[in-house]
VEXGU-587403 format. One record per residue (C-alpha): x, y, z; chain. Coordinates in nm, 4 decimals, decimal comma. Layout:
BEGIN
+----------+----------+----------+--------+
:        X :        Y :        Z : chaine :
+----------+----------+----------+--------+
:        X :        Y :        Z :      A :
...
+----------+----------+----------+--------+
This chain:
BEGIN
+----------+----------+----------+--------+
:        X :        Y :        Z : chaine :
+----------+----------+----------+--------+
:  11,0420 :   9,0745 :  11,1365 :      A :
:  10,7862 :   8,8796 :  11,2502 :      A :
:  10,4651 :   8,8335 :  11,1162 :      A :
:  10,2452 :   8,7298 :  11,3492 :      A :
:  10,0045 :   8,9348 :  11,5328 :      A :
:  10,0535 :   8,7231 :  11,8712 :      A :
:  10,4592 :   8,8397 :  11,7747 :      A :
:  10,3824 :   9,2264 :  11,7262 :      A :
:  10,1655 :   9,2202 :  12,0472 :      A :
:  10,4918 :   8,9944 :  12,2074 :      A :
:  10,6818 :   9,3794 :  12,1675 :      A :
:  10,7505 :   9,5742 :  12,4926 :      A :
:  10,5194 :   9,8654 :  12,5347 :      A :
:  10,3037 :   9,7811 :  12,3682 :      A :
:  10,0606 :   9,5710 :  12,4719 :      A :
:  10,0590 :   9,8658 :  12,7635 :      A :
:  10,0148 :  10,1604 :  12,5005 :      A :
:   9,6564 :   9,9452 :  12,2535 :      A :
:   9,5172 :   9,9002 :  12,5597 :      A :
:   9,5220 :  10,2313 :  12,7555 :      A :
:   9,4091 :  10,3763 :  12,4044 :      A :
:   9,1610 :  10,1990 :  12,2769 :      A :
:   8,9858 :  10,0843 :  12,6220 :      A :
:   8,9755 :  10,4990 :  12,7247 :      A :
:   8,7786 :  10,5338 :  12,3392 :      A :
:   8,5614 :  10,2944 :  12,3925 :      A :
:   8,5137 :  10,4139 :  12,7429 :      A :
:   8,4227 :  10,7266 :  12,5421 :      A :
:   8,1899 :  10,5988 :  12,2943 :      A :
:   7,9894 :  10,4495 :  12,5603 :      A :
:   7,9633 :  10,7373 :  12,7730 :      A :
:   7,8547 :  11,0208 :  12,4509 :      A :
:   7,5397 :  10,7493 :  12,4061 :      A :
:   7,4343 :  10,8204 :  12,7588 :      A :
:   7,5571 :  11,1683 :  12,7606 :      A :
:   7,2860 :  11,1712 :  12,4821 :      A :
:   7,0014 :  10,9241 :  12,5716 :      A :
:   7,0516 :  11,1419 :  12,9434 :      A :
:   7,0642 :  11,4822 :  12,8317 :      A :
:   6,7436 :  11,4957 :  12,5337 :      A :
:   6,5597 :  11,2833 :  12,8192 :      A :
:   6,5709 :  11,5334 :  13,0762 :      A :
:   6,5100 :  11,8195 :  12,8567 :      A :
:   6,3176 :  11,6330 :  12,6144 :      A :
:   6,5217 :  11,9069 :  12,3361 :      A :
:   6,6437 :  11,7637 :  12,0375 :      A :
:   6,8534 :  12,0999 :  12,0277 :      A :
:   7,0715 :  12,0198 :  12,3057 :      A :
:   7,1918 :  11,6685 :  12,2079 :      A :
:   7,3737 :  11,9767 :  11,9487 :      A :
:   7,5149 :  12,1204 :  12,2024 :      A :
:   7,6988 :  11,8624 :  12,3257 :      A :
:   7,9070 :  11,8478 :  12,0498 :      A :
:   7,9763 :  12,1839 :  12,0578 :      A :
:   8,0715 :  12,1886 :  12,4729 :      A :
:   8,3269 :  11,8984 :  12,3164 :      A :
:   8,3992 :  12,0765 :  12,0710 :      A :
:   8,5146 :  12,3760 :  12,1477 :      A :
:   8,7055 :  12,3115 :  12,4402 :      A :
:   8,9525 :  12,1255 :  12,1540 :      A :
:   8,9275 :  12,3853 :  11,9242 :      A :
:   9,1425 :  12,6690 :  12,1785 :      A :
:   9,3029 :  12,4018 :  12,2843 :      A :
:   9,4678 :  12,2225 :  12,1050 :      A :
:   9,7613 :  12,3590 :  11,9790 :      A :
:   9,8459 :  12,4457 :  12,3040 :      A :
:   9,8009 :  12,0977 :  12,4281 :      A :
:  10,0460 :  12,0110 :  12,1177 :      A :
:  10,2975 :  12,2867 :  12,3009 :      A :
:  10,3529 :  12,0716 :  12,6875 :      A :
:  10,3331 :  11,8303 :  12,4827 :      A :
:  10,6771 :  11,8810 :  12,3629 :      A :
:  10,6816 :  12,0100 :  12,7264 :      A :
:  10,7054 :  11,7509 :  12,9623 :      A :
:  10,6055 :  11,4017 :  13,0465 :      A :
:  10,3888 :  11,2458 :  12,7690 :      A :
:  10,2833 :  10,9536 :  13,0357 :      A :
:  10,1909 :  11,2020 :  13,2743 :      A :
:   9,9913 :  11,4066 :  13,0729 :      A :
:   9,8295 :  11,0787 :  12,9868 :      A :
:   9,8071 :  10,9836 :  13,2787 :      A :
:   9,6224 :  11,3142 :  13,4679 :      A :
:   9,4183 :  11,3491 :  13,1499 :      A :
:   9,2757 :  10,9535 :  13,1845 :      A :
:   9,2196 :  11,0213 :  13,5514 :      A :
:   9,0500 :  11,3217 :  13,5960 :      A :
:   8,8084 :  11,1189 :  13,3510 :      A :
:   8,7538 :  10,8257 :  13,6125 :      A :
:   8,7010 :  11,0623 :  13,8320 :      A :
:   8,4669 :  11,2648 :  13,5890 :      A :
:   8,2684 :  10,9401 :  13,5295 :      A :
:   8,2362 :  10,8717 :  13,8836 :      A :
:   8,0714 :  11,1588 :  13,9380 :      A :
:   7,8142 :  11,1037 :  13,6214 :      A :
:   7,7669 :  10,7911 :  13,7749 :      A :
:   7,6632 :  10,8580 :  14,1658 :      A :
:   7,4855 :  11,2755 :  14,0404 :      A :
:   7,2078 :  10,9454 :  13,8059 :      A :
:   7,2476 :  10,7131 :  14,0532 :      A :
:   7,1328 :  11,0116 :  14,3469 :      A :
:   6,8968 :  11,1757 :  14,0689 :      A :
:   7,0463 :  11,4928 :  14,1479 :      A :
:   7,3207 :  11,5204 :  13,8046 :      A :
:   7,0956 :  11,8404 :  13,5280 :      A :
:   7,1639 :  11,9479 :  13,2201 :      A :
:   7,3861 :  12,2333 :  13,2591 :      A :
:   7,6074 :  11,9844 :  13,4688 :      A :
:   7,6475 :  11,7529 :  13,2127 :      A :
:   7,7352 :  12,0253 :  12,9988 :      A :
:   7,9693 :  12,1273 :  13,2368 :      A :
:   8,1260 :  11,7500 :  13,2135 :      A :
:   8,1128 :  11,6741 :  12,8076 :      A :
:   8,3246 :  12,0562 :  12,8172 :      A :
:   8,5613 :  11,9128 :  13,0687 :      A :
:   8,6095 :  11,6307 :  12,8518 :      A :
:   8,7100 :  11,8663 :  12,5819 :      A :
:   8,9773 :  11,9164 :  12,6750 :      A :
:   9,0928 :  11,6923 :  12,8663 :      A :
:   9,0916 :  11,5100 :  12,5141 :      A :
:   9,3000 :  11,7809 :  12,3654 :      A :
:   9,5762 :  11,7310 :  12,5937 :      A :
:   9,5590 :  11,3416 :  12,5733 :      A :
:   9,5632 :  11,3080 :  12,2235 :      A :
:   9,8332 :  11,4939 :  12,0683 :      A :
:  10,0947 :  11,3543 :  12,3668 :      A :
:   9,9254 :  10,9897 :  12,3438 :      A :
:   9,9900 :  10,9828 :  12,0038 :      A :
:  10,3430 :  10,9723 :  12,1140 :      A :
:  10,3518 :  10,6387 :  12,2457 :      A :
:  10,3331 :  10,4479 :  11,9059 :      A :
:  10,6907 :  10,5765 :  11,7304 :      A :
:  10,8567 :  10,5622 :  12,1197 :      A :
:  10,7531 :  10,1561 :  12,1560 :      A :
:  10,8078 :  10,0674 :  11,8277 :      A :
:  11,0721 :  10,0959 :  11,5607 :      A :
:  11,0291 :  10,1945 :  11,2249 :      A :
:  11,0097 :   9,8584 :  11,0791 :      A :
:  10,6973 :   9,7838 :  11,2679 :      A :
:  10,5153 :  10,1090 :  11,2539 :      A :
:  10,2995 :  10,0145 :  11,0173 :      A :
:  10,1542 :   9,7196 :  11,1345 :      A :
:  10,0877 :   9,8483 :  11,4781 :      A :
:   9,9197 :  10,0921 :  11,3879 :      A :
:   9,7553 :   9,9091 :  11,1787 :      A :
:   9,6310 :   9,7192 :  11,4613 :      A :
:   9,5906 :  10,0307 :  11,7374 :      A :
:   9,4108 :  10,1108 :  11,4175 :      A :
:   9,1393 :   9,7783 :  11,3208 :      A :
:   9,1335 :   9,7730 :  11,7603 :      A :
:   9,0198 :  10,1967 :  11,7666 :      A :
:   8,7232 :  10,1145 :  11,5070 :      A :
:   8,6103 :   9,7442 :  11,6862 :      A :
:   8,5988 :   9,9762 :  12,0375 :      A :
:   8,4024 :  10,2887 :  11,7464 :      A :
:   8,1504 :   9,9024 :  11,7256 :      A :
:   8,1071 :   9,8034 :  11,9895 :      A :
:   8,1143 :  10,1094 :  12,2423 :      A :
:   7,7687 :  10,2776 :  12,1299 :      A :
:   7,6159 :   9,9421 :  12,1375 :      A :
:   7,6646 :   9,8434 :  12,4585 :      A :
:   7,6391 :  10,1949 :  12,5210 :      A :
:   7,2068 :  10,1462 :  12,4553 :      A :
:   7,2095 :   9,8553 :  12,5437 :      A :
:   7,3331 :   9,9372 :  12,8909 :      A :
:   7,1656 :  10,2494 :  12,9011 :      A :
:   6,7816 :  10,0657 :  12,9461 :      A :
:   6,9870 :   9,9775 :  13,3153 :      A :
:   7,0435 :  10,2809 :  13,3886 :      A :
:   7,2046 :  10,5870 :  13,2634 :      A :
:   7,4248 :  10,5173 :  13,6350 :      A :
:   7,5731 :  10,1984 :  13,5423 :      A :
:   7,7481 :  10,3119 :  13,1882 :      A :
:   7,9426 :  10,6154 :  13,4001 :      A :
:   8,0602 :  10,3488 :  13,6653 :      A :
:   8,1174 :  10,1142 :  13,3492 :      A :
:   8,3536 :  10,3696 :  13,2317 :      A :
:   8,5506 :  10,5030 :  13,4928 :      A :
:   8,6718 :  10,1748 :  13,5085 :      A :
:   8,7006 :  10,1916 :  13,2131 :      A :
:   8,8960 :  10,5176 :  13,2151 :      A :
:   9,0980 :  10,4170 :  13,4471 :      A :
:   9,2517 :  10,0914 :  13,2854 :      A :
:   9,3350 :  10,2952 :  13,0327 :      A :
:   9,4955 :  10,5237 :  13,3759 :      A :
:   9,6463 :  10,1974 :  13,5050 :      A :
:   9,8027 :  10,1035 :  13,1291 :      A :
:   9,9632 :  10,4035 :  13,1254 :      A :
:  10,1313 :  10,4044 :  13,4301 :      A :
:  10,3111 :  10,0654 :  13,3550 :      A :
:  10,4684 :  10,1724 :  13,0532 :      A :
:  10,8358 :  10,1992 :  12,9848 :      A :
:  10,9688 :  10,4070 :  12,7041 :      A :
:  11,2502 :  10,5713 :  12,6261 :      A :
:  11,2735 :  10,9326 :  12,6496 :      A :
:  11,4697 :  11,1333 :  12,4642 :      A :
:  11,5822 :  11,4206 :  12,5786 :      A :
:  11,4002 :  11,7880 :  12,4701 :      A :
:  11,4710 :  12,1230 :  12,5066 :      A :
:  11,2372 :  12,3715 :  12,6656 :      A :
:  11,0797 :  12,7035 :  12,5187 :      A :
:  10,8756 :  12,9530 :  12,6458 :      A :
:  10,5492 :  12,9362 :  12,5490 :      A :
:  10,5823 :  13,1499 :  12,2902 :      A :
:  10,3061 :  13,1888 :  11,9886 :      A :
:  10,5308 :  13,0965 :  11,7988 :      A :
:  10,6402 :  12,7587 :  11,9834 :      A :
:  10,2777 :  12,6914 :  12,0160 :      A :
:  10,2021 :  12,7544 :  11,5900 :      A :
:  10,5929 :  12,5474 :  11,5753 :      A :
:  10,3455 :  12,2556 :  11,4356 :      A :
:  10,2731 :  12,4627 :  11,1656 :      A :
:  10,4987 :  12,6088 :  11,0359 :      A :
:  10,6817 :  12,2747 :  11,0547 :      A :
:  10,4085 :  12,0834 :  10,7925 :      A :
:  10,4278 :  12,4000 :  10,5577 :      A :
:  10,7731 :  12,2454 :  10,5228 :      A :
:  10,6700 :  11,9566 :  10,4495 :      A :
:  10,5462 :  11,9190 :  10,1637 :      A :
:  10,4283 :  11,5410 :  10,1642 :      A :
:  10,3431 :  11,5494 :  10,5683 :      A :
:  10,1529 :  11,8523 :  10,4650 :      A :
:  10,0123 :  11,6908 :  10,1283 :      A :
:   9,9435 :  11,4535 :  10,3401 :      A :
:   9,6871 :  11,5609 :  10,6224 :      A :
:   9,5560 :  11,8359 :  10,3812 :      A :
:   9,3881 :  11,5297 :  10,0973 :      A :
:   9,2892 :  11,3747 :  10,4409 :      A :
:   9,1328 :  11,6439 :  10,4759 :      A :
:   8,8761 :  11,7813 :  10,2157 :      A :
:   8,8226 :  11,3853 :  10,1621 :      A :
:   8,6420 :  11,4079 :  10,5220 :      A :
:   8,4838 :  11,6997 :  10,4222 :      A :
:   8,3701 :  11,6944 :  10,0869 :      A :
:   8,2664 :  11,2911 :  10,2026 :      A :
:   8,0628 :  11,3515 :  10,4023 :      A :
:   7,8081 :  11,1001 :  10,3251 :      A :
:   7,7772 :  10,9054 :  10,7351 :      A :
:   7,6570 :  11,2899 :  10,8669 :      A :
:   7,3232 :  11,2156 :  10,6367 :      A :
:   7,2265 :  10,8145 :  10,7255 :      A :
:   6,9021 :  10,9204 :  10,9225 :      A :
:   6,8072 :  11,0426 :  10,6387 :      A :
:   6,8783 :  10,7781 :  10,3661 :      A :
:   6,7503 :  10,4832 :  10,5763 :      A :
:   6,3555 :  10,6572 :  10,6266 :      A :
:   6,2899 :  10,8872 :  10,2856 :      A :
:   6,5234 :  10,6812 :  10,0430 :      A :
:   6,5834 :  10,3550 :  10,1784 :      A :
:   6,2214 :  10,3295 :  10,3356 :      A :
:   6,4769 :  10,0879 :  10,6397 :      A :
:   6,3909 :  10,0697 :  10,9857 :      A :
:   6,6428 :  10,1784 :  11,3183 :      A :
:   6,8075 :   9,8382 :  11,2634 :      A :
:   6,9070 :   9,9179 :  10,9353 :      A :
:   6,9954 :  10,2157 :  11,0250 :      A :
:   7,2389 :  10,1274 :  11,3236 :      A :
:   7,3643 :   9,8854 :  11,0564 :      A :
:   7,4250 :  10,1983 :  10,8055 :      A :
:   7,5762 :  10,3255 :  11,0584 :      A :
:   7,8595 :  10,0231 :  11,1405 :      A :
:   7,9536 :   9,9936 :  10,8161 :      A :
:   8,2335 :  10,2130 :  10,7798 :      A :
:   8,3839 :  10,0892 :  11,0510 :      A :
:   8,3035 :   9,6853 :  10,9874 :      A :
:   8,5331 :   9,7463 :  10,6581 :      A :
:   8,7699 :   9,9943 :  10,8893 :      A :
:   8,7960 :   9,6476 :  11,1349 :      A :
:   8,8975 :   9,4272 :  10,7912 :      A :
:   9,0934 :   9,5897 :  10,6180 :      A :
:   9,2927 :   9,6965 :  10,9800 :      A :
:   9,2906 :   9,3342 :  10,9660 :      A :
:   9,4939 :   9,2673 :  10,6449 :      A :
:   9,7032 :   9,5612 :  10,6508 :      A :
:   9,7922 :   9,4772 :  11,0429 :      A :
:   9,9017 :   9,0952 :  10,8621 :      A :
:   9,9864 :   9,2033 :  10,5476 :      A :
:  10,1863 :   9,5990 :  10,5924 :      A :
:  10,1752 :   9,8288 :  10,2984 :      A :
:  10,5045 :   9,7991 :  10,2137 :      A :
:  10,5789 :   9,9794 :   9,8522 :      A :
:  10,4120 :  10,2716 :   9,6778 :      A :
:  10,2798 :  10,3752 :   9,9606 :      A :
:  10,1574 :  10,6885 :   9,8160 :      A :
:  10,0173 :  10,5707 :   9,5511 :      A :
:   9,8146 :  10,3236 :   9,7486 :      A :
:   9,7099 :  10,6866 :   9,9202 :      A :
:   9,6395 :  10,8658 :   9,6334 :      A :
:   9,3469 :  10,5367 :   9,5348 :      A :
:   9,2330 :  10,4811 :   9,9297 :      A :
:   9,0585 :  10,8258 :   9,8308 :      A :
:   8,9985 :  10,8167 :   9,5098 :      A :
:   8,7686 :  10,4964 :   9,6216 :      A :
:   8,6401 :  10,6268 :   9,9125 :      A :
:   8,5393 :  10,9403 :   9,6895 :      A :
:   8,3788 :  10,6140 :   9,4389 :      A :
:   8,1745 :  10,4823 :   9,7603 :      A :
:   8,0072 :  10,8098 :   9,8690 :      A :
:   7,8798 :  10,8636 :   9,4881 :      A :
:   7,7932 :  10,4469 :   9,5207 :      A :
:   7,6345 :  10,4502 :   9,8144 :      A :
:   7,4064 :  10,8730 :   9,7078 :      A :
:   7,2904 :  10,6998 :   9,4721 :      A :
:   7,1891 :  10,3556 :   9,5539 :      A :
:   6,8430 :  10,2213 :   9,6197 :      A :
:   6,9795 :   9,9416 :   9,7903 :      A :
:   6,9639 :   9,8555 :  10,1729 :      A :
:   7,3190 :   9,5734 :  10,0972 :      A :
:   7,4811 :   9,7917 :   9,7829 :      A :
:   7,4696 :  10,0826 :  10,0563 :      A :
:   7,6434 :   9,9126 :  10,3511 :      A :
:   7,8681 :   9,7655 :  10,0840 :      A :
:   7,9237 :  10,0857 :   9,9796 :      A :
:   7,9856 :  10,2729 :  10,3206 :      A :
:   8,2480 :   9,8828 :  10,3836 :      A :
:   8,3930 :  10,0174 :  10,1177 :      A :
:   8,4496 :  10,3170 :  10,2210 :      A :
:   8,5863 :  10,2574 :  10,5044 :      A :
:   8,8242 :  10,0514 :  10,4035 :      A :
:   8,9328 :  10,2938 :  10,2602 :      A :
:   8,9285 :  10,5669 :  10,5351 :      A :
:   9,2420 :  10,3760 :  10,6956 :      A :
:   9,5044 :  10,3145 :  10,4051 :      A :
:   9,4007 :  10,7238 :  10,4269 :      A :
:   9,5023 :  10,6933 :  10,7598 :      A :
:   9,7866 :  10,4451 :  10,7970 :      A :
:   9,9842 :  10,6238 :  10,5555 :      A :
:   9,9770 :  10,9827 :  10,7389 :      A :
:   9,9868 :  10,8448 :  11,0847 :      A :
:  10,3658 :  10,7030 :  11,0224 :      A :
:  10,3971 :  11,1067 :  10,7408 :      A :
:  10,3683 :  11,2884 :  11,0894 :      A :
:  10,4445 :  10,9987 :  11,3277 :      A :
:  10,7854 :  10,8814 :  11,1777 :      A :
:  10,9128 :  11,1550 :  11,0225 :      A :
:  10,9300 :  11,3790 :  11,2664 :      A :
:  11,1442 :  11,4654 :  11,5043 :      A :
:  11,0395 :  11,3313 :  11,8965 :      A :
:  11,0662 :  11,6875 :  12,0527 :      A :
:  10,8017 :  11,8380 :  11,6961 :      A :
:  10,5702 :  11,4913 :  11,7550 :      A :
:  10,3283 :  11,6590 :  11,9670 :      A :
:  10,2631 :  11,9692 :  11,8189 :      A :
:  10,1483 :  11,8017 :  11,4593 :      A :
:   9,9742 :  11,6340 :  11,6268 :      A :
:   9,7735 :  11,8175 :  11,7788 :      A :
:   9,7455 :  12,0007 :  11,4425 :      A :
:   9,6674 :  11,7100 :  11,2966 :      A :
:   9,4108 :  11,6226 :  11,5480 :      A :
:   9,3026 :  11,9815 :  11,5137 :      A :
:   9,2670 :  11,9929 :  11,1174 :      A :
:   9,0914 :  11,6183 :  11,1314 :      A :
:   8,8789 :  11,6711 :  11,3634 :      A :
:   8,7475 :  11,9994 :  11,2101 :      A :
:   8,7242 :  11,8684 :  10,9279 :      A :
:   8,4589 :  11,5565 :  11,1109 :      A :
:   8,2511 :  11,8554 :  11,2199 :      A :
:   8,2846 :  12,1016 :  10,9343 :      A :
:   8,1960 :  11,8096 :  10,7204 :      A :
:   7,8494 :  11,6961 :  10,8630 :      A :
:   7,8069 :  12,0689 :  10,8362 :      A :
:   7,8302 :  12,1230 :  10,5038 :      A :
:   7,6155 :  11,8148 :  10,3860 :      A :
:   7,4227 :  11,8766 :  10,6264 :      A :
:   7,3500 :  12,2366 :  10,4475 :      A :
:   7,4035 :  12,1517 :  10,0964 :      A :
:   7,0997 :  11,8570 :  10,1697 :      A :
:   6,9249 :  12,1173 :  10,2148 :      A :
:   7,0019 :  12,3771 :   9,9304 :      A :
:   7,0084 :  12,0549 :   9,6594 :      A :
:   6,8404 :  11,7647 :   9,7769 :      A :
:   7,0295 :  11,4621 :  10,0178 :      A :
:   7,1337 :  11,2827 :   9,7042 :      A :
:   7,2752 :  11,5363 :   9,4637 :      A :
:   7,4916 :  11,6464 :   9,7945 :      A :
:   7,6406 :  11,2807 :   9,8390 :      A :
:   7,7183 :  11,2238 :   9,4863 :      A :
:   7,8745 :  11,5472 :   9,4704 :      A :
:   8,1349 :  11,4827 :   9,7732 :      A :
:   8,1353 :  11,2391 :   9,6389 :      A :
:   8,3302 :  11,3628 :   9,3246 :      A :
:   8,4731 :  11,6675 :   9,4677 :      A :
:   8,6965 :  11,4138 :   9,6716 :      A :
:   8,7558 :  11,2238 :   9,3149 :      A :
:   8,8573 :  11,6036 :   9,1879 :      A :
:   9,1039 :  11,6842 :   9,5063 :      A :
:   9,2780 :  11,4093 :   9,4890 :      A :
:   9,3441 :  11,4319 :   9,1169 :      A :
:   9,4374 :  11,7709 :   9,2036 :      A :
:   9,6693 :  11,6767 :   9,5421 :      A :
:   9,8600 :  11,4272 :   9,2662 :      A :
:   9,9905 :  11,7498 :   9,0808 :      A :
:  10,0701 :  11,9258 :   9,3619 :      A :
:  10,2540 :  11,7106 :   9,5988 :      A :
:  10,4919 :  11,4746 :   9,4215 :      A :
:  10,6405 :  11,3603 :   9,6578 :      A :
:  10,3130 :  11,2917 :   9,8895 :      A :
:  10,2316 :  11,0858 :   9,5328 :      A :
:  10,6471 :  10,9241 :   9,5027 :      A :
:  10,5850 :  10,7935 :   9,8804 :      A :
:  10,7495 :  10,4359 :   9,9033 :      A :
:  10,8267 :  10,2148 :  10,1218 :      A :
:  10,6571 :  10,3411 :  10,5380 :      A :
:  10,9950 :  10,1757 :  10,7314 :      A :
:  11,1913 :  10,4685 :  10,5085 :      A :
:  11,0800 :  10,7493 :  10,6436 :      A :
:  11,2546 :  10,9342 :  10,8828 :      A :
:  11,2215 :  11,2394 :  11,0426 :      A :
:  11,4634 :  11,5531 :  10,8904 :      A :
+----------+----------+----------+--------+
């Protein structure tokens, strides 16, 4: 098995796959910053920022499970290519509208909802590419590399978006259009063996087939639900502005460093796992990582030092990567190809929902009992969930080698 990243990247089809996913993710991050700035400049209302998130989340909430069914019935590459082409066209439309000055808040809501609908179909199909391109022995390394690049996109995208917005929203959207077009070309160049999948009518049972499949796979269900509750309870990042200004008494620069902390830790851990993949005791490593996630949340919650808070957030992000990698290997390698779209859709819906609900839970709990107690209680809750899940999901706890996972 090749050990270096360079050797891994020479694997046929991997580079276009990584470019297609991560350039699109980078463009989405730039776009999110530009939309937030622009719609606030147009309305001067903080409430509209929440409506922007809602406009993107609702299409994903209602379309993700049907999109998983579509991904299992049709050509996944064409689905992703079509979505990225629509995203490129929509971003170009936003650039022209901003340049000519006729873009309005209602148009931004509609376009953001369109992007949410595209991603609902794009992501379940796109998540099936990696196990179709690399053999199981290379999957942990490839997944770690993909995660590393994704985190880099999450760091660089908002930073560059904020800088470029100084030149105008049209510049940001034009860059996004170029990025989505590059992703579409990369996706179009993908070649991998597509296995024959039986066609099924779009019945309720078929659309919900991913949920039924997970019910019969306790280890997989345990991994997804563990990650869901960890993110739901440990949503400290939603309260970063409160910590920066009211607890750490810091300015916007320190807030930016705090926001970048989880991503910096994630990039570092993903790079380590790319070079030295997790070969043994994967289940125990996942439980340990989630426990560390909870402890790092507690440390961040009680910290009054900016360096310690940043370090805690970096540890939190690094631990999350281990959990994500093990869960991803279980979902992608342990699912038959004809079910991967629907199972990926359930995974995406659960984790995406937990991010949104985690932010809501953290905000409401902080308002009720105070910011520091809310974060600490979330960290303690994560530790409790970890202990309970170790007891009730022994198959996940005893999972050993990721590259031994087979579809069942």
